[in-house]
SEVEX-967406 format. One record per residue: residue number from 1; residue in three letters; x, y, z of N, C-alpha, C, CB in turn. Coordinates in Angstrom, 2 decimals. Glycine has a CB too. Layout:
[site NUM,"ALA",[X,Y,Z],[X,Y,Z],[X,Y,Z],[X,Y,Z]]
...
END
This chain:
[site 1,"MET",[83.98,-25.80,-114.13],[85.55,-25.80,-114.66],[85.84,-27.32,-114.53],[86.76,-24.76,-113.64]]
[site 2,"ARG",[86.63,-27.77,-115.49],[87.15,-29.17,-115.16],[88.28,-29.27,-114.53],[87.32,-29.93,-116.20]]
[site 3,"ALA",[88.20,-30.34,-113.90],[89.45,-30.28,-112.82],[90.78,-30.84,-113.41],[89.11,-31.21,-111.44]]
[site 4,"ARG",[91.83,-30.58,-113.36],[92.92,-31.15,-113.94],[93.52,-32.27,-112.81],[93.96,-29.95,-114.37]]
[site 5,"ALA",[94.76,-32.63,-112.83],[95.26,-33.66,-112.09],[95.85,-32.93,-110.84],[96.29,-34.52,-112.92]]
[site 6,"LEU",[95.53,-33.54,-109.47],[95.86,-32.95,-108.32],[97.31,-32.99,-108.35],[95.25,-33.58,-107.14]]
[site 7,"LEU",[98.04,-31.85,-107.45],[99.29,-31.70,-107.33],[99.66,-31.78,-105.75],[99.66,-30.45,-108.03]]
[site 8,"ALA",[100.62,-32.53,-105.47],[101.06,-32.64,-104.23],[102.73,-32.25,-104.38],[100.68,-34.16,-103.66]]
[site 9,"ALA",[102.68,-30.79,-104.13],[104.04,-30.31,-104.56],[104.89,-30.16,-103.38],[104.00,-28.96,-105.32]]
[site 10,"ALA",[105.82,-31.01,-103.09],[106.92,-30.71,-102.18],[107.91,-30.17,-102.55],[107.37,-31.59,-101.64]]
[site 11,"LEU",[108.16,-29.16,-101.84],[109.26,-28.06,-102.32],[110.51,-28.62,-101.44],[108.80,-26.23,-101.90]]
[site 12,"ALA",[111.60,-28.92,-102.23],[112.84,-29.29,-101.66],[113.64,-27.99,-101.58],[113.57,-30.40,-102.49]]
[site 13,"LEU",[113.85,-27.51,-100.40],[114.58,-26.20,-100.16],[115.73,-26.42,-99.23],[113.64,-25.11,-99.56]]
[site 14,"ALA",[116.54,-25.73,-99.54],[117.63,-25.78,-98.31],[117.43,-24.98,-97.00],[118.96,-25.28,-98.81]]
[site 15,"ALA",[117.77,-25.55,-95.83],[117.30,-25.12,-94.61],[118.01,-23.87,-94.31],[117.45,-26.14,-93.56]]
[site 16,"LEU",[117.21,-22.69,-94.24],[118.02,-21.46,-93.97],[117.52,-20.88,-92.52],[117.80,-20.30,-95.23]]
[site 17,"ARG",[118.35,-19.96,-91.97],[117.74,-19.60,-90.77],[117.32,-18.02,-90.88],[118.74,-19.93,-89.55]]
[site 18,"ALA",[116.49,-17.52,-91.03],[116.12,-16.10,-90.93],[114.92,-15.85,-90.35],[116.11,-15.47,-92.13]]
[site 19,"GLU",[114.46,-14.51,-90.40],[113.18,-14.11,-89.74],[112.01,-14.07,-90.83],[113.35,-12.64,-89.02]]
[site 20,"ALA",[112.32,-13.72,-92.17],[111.58,-13.75,-93.09],[112.05,-14.41,-94.55],[111.22,-12.53,-93.11]]
[site 21,"LEU",[111.36,-15.54,-94.96],[111.74,-16.23,-96.06],[110.65,-16.33,-97.40],[112.08,-17.56,-95.50]]
[site 22,"THR",[111.06,-16.26,-98.42],[109.98,-16.21,-99.44],[110.71,-17.64,-100.51],[109.86,-14.30,-100.31]]
[site 23,"TYR",[109.72,-18.47,-100.50],[110.07,-19.63,-101.71],[109.31,-19.62,-102.74],[109.98,-21.05,-101.33]]
[site 24,"ILE",[109.69,-19.50,-103.87],[108.90,-19.83,-105.17],[109.15,-20.97,-105.98],[109.01,-18.84,-106.04]]
[site 25,"ALA",[108.58,-21.92,-106.22],[108.70,-23.04,-106.93],[107.80,-23.39,-108.16],[108.61,-23.94,-106.06]]
[site 26,"ALA",[107.98,-23.86,-109.17],[107.15,-24.06,-110.38],[107.20,-25.53,-110.24],[107.71,-23.40,-111.86]]
[site 27,"THR",[105.64,-26.09,-110.17],[105.40,-27.49,-110.11],[104.58,-27.82,-110.97],[104.99,-27.96,-108.99]]
[site 28,"PRO",[104.51,-28.66,-111.71],[103.76,-29.27,-112.72],[102.54,-29.45,-112.02],[104.34,-30.54,-113.32]]
[site 29,"ILE",[101.21,-29.18,-112.85],[99.92,-29.63,-112.76],[99.43,-30.25,-113.94],[99.12,-28.63,-112.40]]
[site 30,"GLY",[99.31,-31.31,-114.38],[98.87,-31.93,-115.78],[100.08,-31.51,-116.68],[97.31,-31.28,-116.41]]
[site 31,"GLU",[99.92,-30.69,-117.81],[101.09,-30.09,-118.37],[101.40,-28.83,-118.13],[101.09,-30.16,-119.56]]
[site 32,"ASP",[100.85,-28.00,-117.38],[101.10,-26.72,-116.75],[102.15,-26.67,-115.68],[99.88,-26.24,-116.19]]
[site 33,"THR",[102.64,-25.69,-115.70],[103.69,-25.21,-114.64],[102.88,-24.07,-113.73],[105.19,-24.51,-115.46]]
[site 34,"VAL",[102.99,-24.11,-112.34],[101.95,-23.24,-111.49],[103.31,-22.91,-110.57],[100.32,-24.15,-110.60]]
[site 35,"ALA",[103.27,-21.77,-110.61],[104.52,-20.66,-109.63],[103.77,-21.10,-108.17],[104.45,-18.30,-110.01]]
[site 36,"VAL",[104.20,-21.49,-107.07],[103.59,-21.54,-105.69],[104.50,-20.66,-105.09],[103.48,-23.00,-104.95]]
[site 37,"THR",[104.06,-19.75,-104.27],[104.92,-18.76,-103.69],[104.39,-19.15,-102.06],[104.61,-16.99,-104.36]]
[site 38,"VAL",[105.53,-19.28,-101.38],[105.44,-19.41,-99.96],[106.24,-18.44,-98.93],[105.82,-20.71,-99.73]]
[site 39,"SER",[105.58,-17.71,-98.38],[106.39,-16.72,-97.49],[106.01,-17.14,-95.94],[105.94,-15.00,-97.84]]
[site 40,"LEU",[107.26,-16.99,-95.35],[107.39,-17.42,-93.62],[108.05,-16.29,-93.07],[108.39,-18.91,-93.19]]
[site 41,"THR",[107.10,-15.66,-92.22],[107.52,-14.33,-91.41],[107.52,-14.82,-90.00],[106.43,-12.97,-91.59]]
[site 42,"ASP",[108.35,-14.47,-89.12],[108.27,-14.48,-87.69],[107.35,-13.24,-87.17],[109.75,-14.41,-87.10]]
[site 43,"VAL",[106.48,-13.71,-86.39],[105.53,-12.37,-85.89],[105.46,-12.91,-84.33],[103.67,-12.15,-86.80]]
[site 44,"ALA",[104.97,-11.90,-83.68],[104.83,-11.94,-82.15],[104.16,-13.49,-82.15],[103.73,-10.52,-81.40]]
[site 45,"GLY",[104.85,-14.42,-81.26],[104.10,-15.81,-80.95],[104.05,-16.74,-81.89],[102.77,-15.68,-80.64]]
[site 46,"GLY",[104.50,-16.57,-83.15],[104.61,-17.53,-84.19],[105.11,-17.25,-85.51],[103.50,-18.01,-84.37]]
[site 47,"CYS",[104.83,-17.81,-86.65],[105.23,-17.63,-87.78],[103.98,-17.58,-88.75],[106.20,-18.60,-88.03]]
[site 48,"GLN",[104.09,-16.47,-89.32],[102.94,-16.30,-90.60],[103.31,-16.91,-91.97],[102.67,-14.68,-90.95]]
[site 49,"VAL",[102.38,-17.59,-92.28],[102.42,-18.42,-93.58],[101.79,-17.60,-94.53],[101.70,-19.82,-93.52]]
[site 50,"SER",[102.18,-17.23,-95.57],[101.40,-16.89,-96.74],[101.56,-17.69,-98.02],[101.67,-15.56,-97.05]]
[site 51,"LEU",[100.62,-18.06,-98.72],[100.40,-18.91,-99.63],[100.10,-18.23,-101.04],[99.39,-19.74,-99.16]]
[site 52,"SER",[100.58,-18.27,-102.33],[99.70,-17.76,-103.38],[100.15,-18.55,-104.56],[99.78,-16.17,-103.61]]
[site 53,"ILE",[99.20,-18.65,-105.58],[99.44,-19.06,-106.84],[98.80,-18.04,-108.02],[98.90,-20.48,-106.91]]
[site 54,"PRO",[99.17,-18.07,-109.09],[98.55,-17.29,-110.14],[97.26,-17.18,-110.30],[98.89,-17.64,-111.20]]
[site 55,"ALA",[96.68,-16.12,-110.82],[95.18,-16.37,-110.82],[94.63,-17.27,-111.91],[94.47,-15.08,-110.94]]
[site 56,"GLY",[93.71,-17.73,-111.68],[93.43,-18.64,-112.71],[93.85,-20.15,-112.87],[93.87,-18.06,-113.68]]
[site 57,"SER",[94.87,-20.28,-112.04],[95.74,-21.65,-112.39],[95.27,-22.81,-111.15],[97.72,-21.28,-112.29]]
[site 58,"GLY",[94.67,-22.50,-110.41],[94.08,-23.72,-109.36],[93.88,-23.22,-108.13],[95.03,-24.99,-109.11]]
[site 59,"THR",[93.65,-23.73,-107.11],[93.13,-23.58,-105.74],[94.08,-24.37,-104.94],[91.62,-24.07,-105.54]]
[site 60,"ILE",[94.42,-23.63,-103.95],[95.33,-24.04,-102.85],[94.58,-24.73,-101.70],[96.09,-22.82,-102.31]]
[site 61,"LEU",[94.66,-26.22,-101.64],[93.96,-26.94,-100.78],[94.86,-27.08,-99.24],[93.64,-28.37,-101.56]]
[site 62,"GLY",[95.87,-27.13,-99.42],[96.68,-27.34,-97.93],[98.12,-27.01,-97.90],[96.65,-28.87,-97.44]]
[site 63,"PHE",[98.70,-27.07,-96.82],[100.06,-26.66,-96.43],[100.34,-27.65,-95.38],[100.22,-25.12,-95.93]]
[site 64,"PHE",[101.76,-28.39,-95.37],[102.11,-29.55,-94.54],[103.63,-29.00,-94.30],[101.91,-31.20,-95.35]]
[site 65,"ALA",[104.11,-29.30,-93.13],[105.48,-29.20,-92.84],[105.81,-29.79,-91.74],[105.92,-28.01,-92.77]]
[site 66,"ASN",[107.17,-29.54,-91.18],[107.65,-30.13,-89.93],[108.41,-29.29,-88.84],[108.50,-31.17,-90.30]]
[site 67,"THR",[108.58,-29.66,-87.70],[109.17,-28.68,-86.91],[110.62,-29.46,-86.20],[107.96,-28.14,-85.76]]
[site 68,"SER",[111.40,-28.46,-86.38],[112.68,-29.34,-85.45],[112.56,-29.60,-84.10],[114.02,-28.64,-85.40]]
[site 69,"ASP",[111.34,-29.05,-83.53],[111.37,-29.46,-82.16],[109.74,-30.18,-82.02],[111.74,-28.00,-81.06]]
[site 70,"GLU",[110.14,-31.43,-82.28],[108.63,-32.28,-82.40],[107.97,-32.42,-81.10],[108.77,-33.88,-82.97]]
[site 71,"GLU",[108.54,-31.92,-79.89],[108.20,-32.10,-78.45],[107.16,-30.97,-78.46],[109.51,-31.94,-77.30]]
[site 72,"ALA",[107.52,-30.07,-78.94],[106.36,-28.75,-78.91],[104.93,-28.91,-79.76],[107.12,-27.32,-79.65]]
[site 73,"LEU",[104.85,-30.23,-80.59],[103.79,-30.04,-81.45],[102.30,-30.11,-80.81],[103.97,-31.05,-82.50]]
[site 74,"SER",[102.48,-30.58,-79.34],[101.22,-30.33,-78.55],[100.94,-28.76,-78.22],[101.33,-31.15,-77.16]]
[site 75,"SER",[101.87,-28.15,-78.17],[101.65,-26.68,-77.94],[101.47,-25.82,-79.22],[102.83,-26.12,-77.16]]
[site 76,"LEU",[101.46,-26.39,-80.31],[101.21,-25.56,-81.56],[99.81,-25.11,-81.71],[101.59,-26.33,-82.79]]
[site 77,"GLY",[99.23,-24.14,-82.39],[98.09,-23.92,-82.80],[97.88,-22.80,-84.18],[97.46,-23.55,-81.57]]
[site 78,"VAL",[96.94,-22.25,-84.22],[96.49,-21.63,-85.55],[95.73,-20.55,-85.14],[95.67,-22.55,-86.52]]
[site 79,"SER",[96.26,-19.23,-85.65],[95.46,-18.00,-85.33],[95.04,-17.66,-87.05],[96.53,-16.59,-84.36]]
[site 80,"ASP",[93.78,-17.78,-87.18],[93.33,-17.62,-88.38],[92.09,-16.53,-88.66],[93.02,-18.91,-88.73]]
[site 81,"PRO",[92.56,-15.23,-88.33],[91.39,-13.83,-88.33],[90.49,-13.96,-89.48],[92.16,-12.19,-88.54]]
[site 82,"ASN",[91.02,-14.43,-90.57],[90.26,-14.31,-91.85],[89.30,-15.47,-92.14],[91.23,-14.22,-93.00]]
[site 83,"ALA",[89.42,-16.47,-91.26],[88.55,-17.92,-91.76],[88.98,-18.47,-92.67],[87.22,-17.87,-92.20]]
[site 84,"ALA",[90.07,-18.61,-93.12],[90.67,-18.95,-94.26],[90.79,-20.65,-94.27],[92.07,-18.14,-94.33]]
[site 85,"LEU",[90.92,-21.17,-93.24],[91.14,-22.61,-92.99],[90.01,-23.43,-92.47],[92.20,-22.75,-92.07]]
[site 86,"ALA",[90.03,-24.36,-92.70],[88.89,-25.41,-92.58],[89.14,-26.21,-91.26],[88.86,-26.47,-93.91]]
[site 87,"GLN",[90.34,-26.65,-91.47],[90.68,-27.76,-90.60],[92.46,-27.71,-90.19],[90.22,-29.24,-91.50]]
[site 88,"TRP",[93.03,-28.34,-89.16],[94.40,-28.33,-88.82],[94.62,-29.75,-88.25],[94.78,-27.14,-87.81]]
[site 89,"GLN",[95.91,-30.13,-88.26],[96.19,-31.26,-87.21],[97.77,-30.93,-87.15],[95.73,-33.03,-87.75]]
[site 90,"PHE",[97.98,-31.02,-85.85],[99.34,-30.90,-85.14],[99.76,-32.43,-84.58],[99.21,-29.72,-83.79]]
[site 91,"GLY",[100.57,-33.19,-85.50],[100.83,-34.65,-84.92],[99.95,-35.69,-85.10],[100.94,-34.64,-83.58]]
[site 92,"PRO",[100.39,-36.72,-84.91],[101.65,-37.14,-84.36],[102.78,-36.89,-85.09],[101.66,-38.41,-84.12]]
[site 93,"ALA",[104.06,-36.76,-84.56],[105.15,-36.54,-85.28],[105.62,-37.57,-86.22],[106.06,-36.27,-84.48]]
[site 94,"ASN",[105.80,-37.08,-87.78],[106.19,-37.80,-88.71],[105.00,-38.76,-89.23],[107.34,-38.45,-88.23]]
[site 95,"ARG",[103.92,-38.46,-88.94],[102.90,-39.50,-89.11],[101.43,-38.51,-89.97],[102.49,-40.27,-87.27]]
[site 96,"VAL",[101.70,-37.17,-90.08],[100.48,-36.53,-90.80],[100.77,-36.67,-92.46],[100.32,-34.81,-90.30]]
[site 97,"TRP",[99.65,-36.80,-92.99],[99.60,-36.91,-94.49],[98.30,-36.39,-95.04],[99.77,-38.37,-94.93]]
[site 98,"LYS",[97.27,-36.31,-94.08],[96.00,-36.05,-94.71],[95.35,-34.98,-93.59],[95.06,-37.55,-94.99]]
[site 99,"VAL",[94.81,-33.90,-94.13],[94.13,-33.07,-93.54],[92.75,-32.93,-94.25],[94.89,-31.90,-93.43]]
[site 100,"GLY",[91.59,-33.45,-93.91],[90.47,-33.03,-94.44],[90.33,-33.91,-95.77],[90.51,-31.48,-94.64]]
[site 101,"ALA",[89.26,-33.96,-96.54],[88.79,-34.61,-97.68],[89.65,-34.30,-98.78],[87.44,-34.27,-97.98]]
[site 102,"GLY",[90.33,-34.99,-99.57],[91.03,-34.32,-100.81],[92.24,-33.76,-100.74],[90.33,-33.33,-101.31]]
[site 103,"ASN",[92.88,-33.58,-99.34],[93.90,-32.79,-99.21],[95.03,-33.75,-98.45],[93.44,-31.46,-98.45]]
[site 104,"GLN",[95.74,-34.44,-99.31],[96.58,-35.50,-98.74],[97.93,-35.08,-99.53],[95.99,-37.16,-99.02]]
[site 105,"ILE",[98.86,-35.47,-99.02],[100.40,-35.08,-99.64],[101.45,-36.23,-99.26],[101.04,-33.52,-98.91]]
[site 106,"TYR",[102.35,-36.34,-100.31],[103.21,-37.51,-100.32],[104.59,-36.90,-99.94],[103.21,-38.29,-101.78]]
[site 107,"PRO",[105.59,-37.35,-99.26],[105.45,-38.74,-98.75],[104.43,-39.02,-97.75],[106.65,-39.15,-98.19]]
[site 108,"ILE",[103.72,-40.18,-97.67],[102.54,-40.37,-96.78],[103.44,-40.68,-95.16],[101.40,-41.89,-97.46]]
[site 109,"ASP",[102.60,-40.20,-94.26],[103.07,-40.55,-92.81],[104.64,-40.12,-92.71],[102.88,-42.28,-92.47]]
[site 110,"SER",[104.58,-38.56,-93.23],[105.99,-38.32,-93.07],[106.06,-36.68,-92.49],[106.82,-38.59,-94.64]]
[site 111,"TRP",[105.01,-36.04,-92.11],[104.85,-34.44,-91.68],[104.25,-34.63,-90.47],[103.90,-33.39,-92.66]]
[site 112,"ASP",[104.76,-33.26,-89.74],[104.54,-33.14,-88.26],[102.98,-32.41,-88.14],[105.89,-32.15,-87.50]]
[site 113,"TYR",[102.58,-31.61,-89.28],[101.42,-31.02,-89.02],[100.84,-30.60,-90.49],[101.64,-29.84,-88.00]]
[site 114,"GLY",[99.78,-30.06,-90.73],[99.26,-29.75,-91.85],[98.01,-28.94,-91.68],[99.08,-30.89,-92.55]]
[site 115,"VAL",[97.62,-28.06,-92.58],[96.48,-27.34,-92.51],[95.57,-27.61,-93.95],[96.91,-25.79,-92.25]]
[site 116,"MET",[94.21,-27.32,-93.95],[93.55,-27.31,-95.04],[92.68,-25.82,-95.04],[92.69,-28.66,-95.09]]
[site 117,"THR",[92.69,-25.41,-96.47],[92.05,-24.22,-96.67],[90.31,-24.49,-96.93],[92.83,-23.51,-97.96]]
[site 118,"THR",[89.59,-23.42,-96.96],[88.22,-23.84,-96.84],[87.76,-24.29,-98.09],[87.35,-22.80,-96.34]]
[site 119,"ALA",[88.36,-24.52,-99.29],[88.12,-25.15,-100.61],[88.23,-26.40,-100.42],[88.96,-24.78,-101.69]]
[site 120,"THR",[87.26,-27.00,-100.85],[87.16,-28.61,-100.89],[86.84,-28.93,-102.19],[86.06,-29.28,-99.93]]
[site 121,"GLY",[87.08,-28.08,-103.28],[86.42,-28.52,-104.58],[85.21,-27.72,-105.07],[85.97,-29.92,-104.44]]
[site 122,"SER",[84.78,-27.18,-103.97],[83.57,-26.29,-104.20],[83.69,-24.86,-104.07],[82.57,-26.62,-103.33]]
[site 123,"GLY",[82.70,-23.89,-104.52],[83.10,-22.48,-103.90],[84.27,-21.94,-104.90],[83.70,-22.63,-102.18]]
[site 124,"PRO",[84.55,-20.63,-104.64],[85.67,-20.09,-105.34],[86.88,-20.40,-105.12],[85.71,-18.97,-105.28]]
[site 125,"PRO",[88.03,-20.54,-106.13],[89.34,-20.84,-105.74],[90.06,-20.06,-104.80],[90.04,-20.87,-106.75]]
[site 126,"VAL",[91.07,-20.69,-103.96],[91.81,-19.97,-103.11],[93.07,-19.80,-103.84],[91.92,-20.58,-101.78]]
[site 127,"GLU",[93.25,-18.71,-104.15],[94.66,-18.40,-104.81],[95.66,-17.76,-103.84],[94.49,-17.37,-106.07]]
[site 128,"SER",[95.07,-17.31,-102.76],[96.25,-16.86,-102.01],[95.51,-16.93,-100.53],[96.91,-15.23,-102.53]]
[site 129,"VAL",[96.14,-17.27,-99.45],[95.74,-17.47,-97.93],[96.87,-17.24,-97.21],[95.19,-18.88,-97.55]]
[site 130,"SER",[96.62,-16.61,-96.09],[97.43,-16.05,-94.92],[96.90,-16.53,-93.56],[97.41,-14.45,-94.94]]
[site 131,"PHE",[97.83,-17.05,-92.57],[97.55,-17.74,-91.46],[98.63,-17.53,-90.51],[97.33,-19.09,-91.75]]
[site 132,"THR",[98.77,-17.87,-89.23],[99.78,-17.76,-88.29],[99.68,-19.01,-87.57],[99.69,-16.55,-87.42]]
[site 133,"LEU",[100.92,-19.78,-87.82],[101.10,-20.93,-86.88],[101.79,-20.31,-85.50],[102.09,-22.16,-87.62]]
[site 134,"THR",[100.83,-20.84,-84.59],[101.35,-20.28,-83.20],[102.34,-21.21,-82.37],[100.09,-20.01,-82.27]]
[site 135,"GLY",[103.29,-20.39,-81.83],[104.17,-21.47,-80.87],[105.47,-22.40,-81.68],[102.93,-22.72,-80.24]]
[site 136,"ILE",[105.62,-21.53,-82.93],[106.64,-22.10,-83.70],[107.37,-20.82,-84.66],[105.94,-23.36,-84.63]]
[site 137,"THR",[108.60,-21.08,-84.84],[109.26,-20.04,-85.48],[109.68,-20.48,-87.08],[110.54,-19.66,-84.57]]
[site 138,"THR",[110.21,-19.55,-87.89],[110.55,-19.89,-89.36],[111.67,-20.67,-89.18],[110.84,-18.66,-90.35]]
[site 139,"ALA",[112.68,-20.44,-88.23],[113.91,-21.29,-88.19],[113.40,-22.69,-87.66],[115.12,-20.63,-87.19]]
[site 140,"GLN",[112.30,-23.24,-86.81],[111.59,-24.44,-86.69],[111.10,-25.03,-87.86],[110.59,-24.28,-85.88]]
[site 141,"ILE",[110.57,-24.24,-88.57],[109.94,-24.98,-89.72],[111.17,-25.31,-90.72],[108.69,-24.02,-90.47]]
[site 142,"THR",[111.89,-24.26,-91.25],[112.98,-24.48,-92.29],[113.93,-25.52,-91.67],[113.80,-23.08,-92.66]]
[site 143,"GLY",[114.04,-25.70,-90.29],[115.19,-26.41,-89.84],[114.99,-27.99,-89.73],[115.58,-25.84,-88.49]]
[site 144,"ALA",[113.80,-28.30,-90.34],[113.34,-29.72,-90.28],[112.99,-30.12,-91.46],[112.27,-29.97,-89.42]]
[site 145,"SER",[113.17,-31.34,-91.72],[112.73,-31.92,-93.19],[112.18,-33.57,-92.99],[114.26,-31.89,-94.37]]
[site 146,"THR",[111.58,-33.73,-94.16],[111.17,-35.10,-94.33],[111.66,-35.56,-95.79],[109.55,-35.23,-94.15]]
[site 147,"ALA",[112.37,-36.80,-95.79],[112.51,-37.12,-97.05],[113.32,-35.98,-97.93],[111.15,-37.39,-97.52]]
[site 148,"GLY",[114.08,-35.34,-97.22],[114.58,-33.98,-98.11],[113.83,-32.85,-98.45],[114.95,-34.31,-99.35]]
[site 149,"TYR",[112.61,-32.91,-97.97],[111.38,-31.96,-98.25],[111.29,-31.06,-96.74],[109.75,-32.98,-98.64]]
[site 150,"ILE",[111.12,-29.67,-97.26],[111.30,-28.81,-96.05],[109.62,-28.62,-95.66],[112.25,-27.20,-96.44]]
[site 151,"LEU",[109.04,-28.41,-96.63],[107.64,-28.18,-96.82],[106.76,-28.53,-97.96],[107.52,-27.02,-96.74]]
[site 152,"ALA",[105.25,-28.61,-97.96],[104.74,-28.97,-99.01],[103.44,-28.17,-99.17],[104.64,-30.35,-99.02]]
[site 153,"VAL",[102.92,-27.80,-100.50],[101.73,-27.02,-100.61],[100.86,-27.95,-101.62],[102.04,-25.42,-101.16]]
[site 154,"ARG",[99.51,-28.42,-101.19],[98.69,-29.11,-102.06],[97.73,-28.18,-102.87],[97.95,-30.12,-101.29]]
[site 155,"VAL",[97.86,-28.18,-104.05],[97.09,-27.38,-105.16],[96.32,-28.44,-106.08],[98.17,-26.44,-106.12]]
[site 156,"LYS",[95.23,-27.78,-106.32],[94.30,-28.52,-107.49],[94.23,-27.65,-108.47],[92.80,-28.92,-107.11]]
[site 157,"GLY",[94.35,-28.20,-109.82],[94.05,-27.34,-110.90],[92.82,-27.29,-111.09],[94.61,-27.61,-112.02]]
[site 158,"THR",[92.31,-26.07,-111.75],[90.97,-25.66,-111.97],[90.73,-25.41,-113.51],[90.67,-24.37,-111.12]]
[site 159,"GLY",[91.79,-25.89,-114.37],[91.42,-25.69,-115.99],[91.57,-24.59,-116.37],[90.13,-25.95,-116.44]]
[site 160,"GLY",[91.88,-23.27,-115.77],[92.07,-22.06,-116.23],[93.38,-21.77,-116.60],[91.65,-21.23,-115.41]]
[site 161,"SER",[93.44,-20.52,-117.26],[95.04,-20.56,-118.00],[95.88,-19.94,-117.00],[95.24,-19.60,-119.56]]
[site 162,"VAL",[97.17,-20.52,-117.18],[98.27,-20.59,-116.11],[99.17,-19.57,-116.75],[99.03,-22.16,-115.84]]
[site 163,"GLY",[99.64,-18.62,-115.89],[100.63,-17.27,-116.31],[102.05,-17.92,-116.05],[100.38,-15.66,-115.18]]
END
């Protein structure tokens, strides 16, 4: 598959307080628009993050966000029972912009944490992924921002059709 332009999709979203939130944003990759769906749900001990894009439109490389309690960064973790993630980084506060090869997001040095999926350009595309960030709540994620952005999803286009 031919690779199209990489996407650093920062979603500018209003800070909302709730136990479960779903955001859908259409972000251009090259000349196409890809709908990125982000669902945040409070679960015991953390926040479940579910990311998805339409089939054939690309591969999800990563997720980046902040926390309203930066002092708690050292106690954050990941529960990944499906082995969907390859790497993650928590902190230093407002300094995370890259996790793994090819998984970087802008603005640079502005995020508190990030994760990278197992896809790094080889293997089947990751069109949906779920994992739990432990030690954080949905409200702590949506209550923080960087340059007006609450979270960001890194997607690489794969040259397939976009729905």
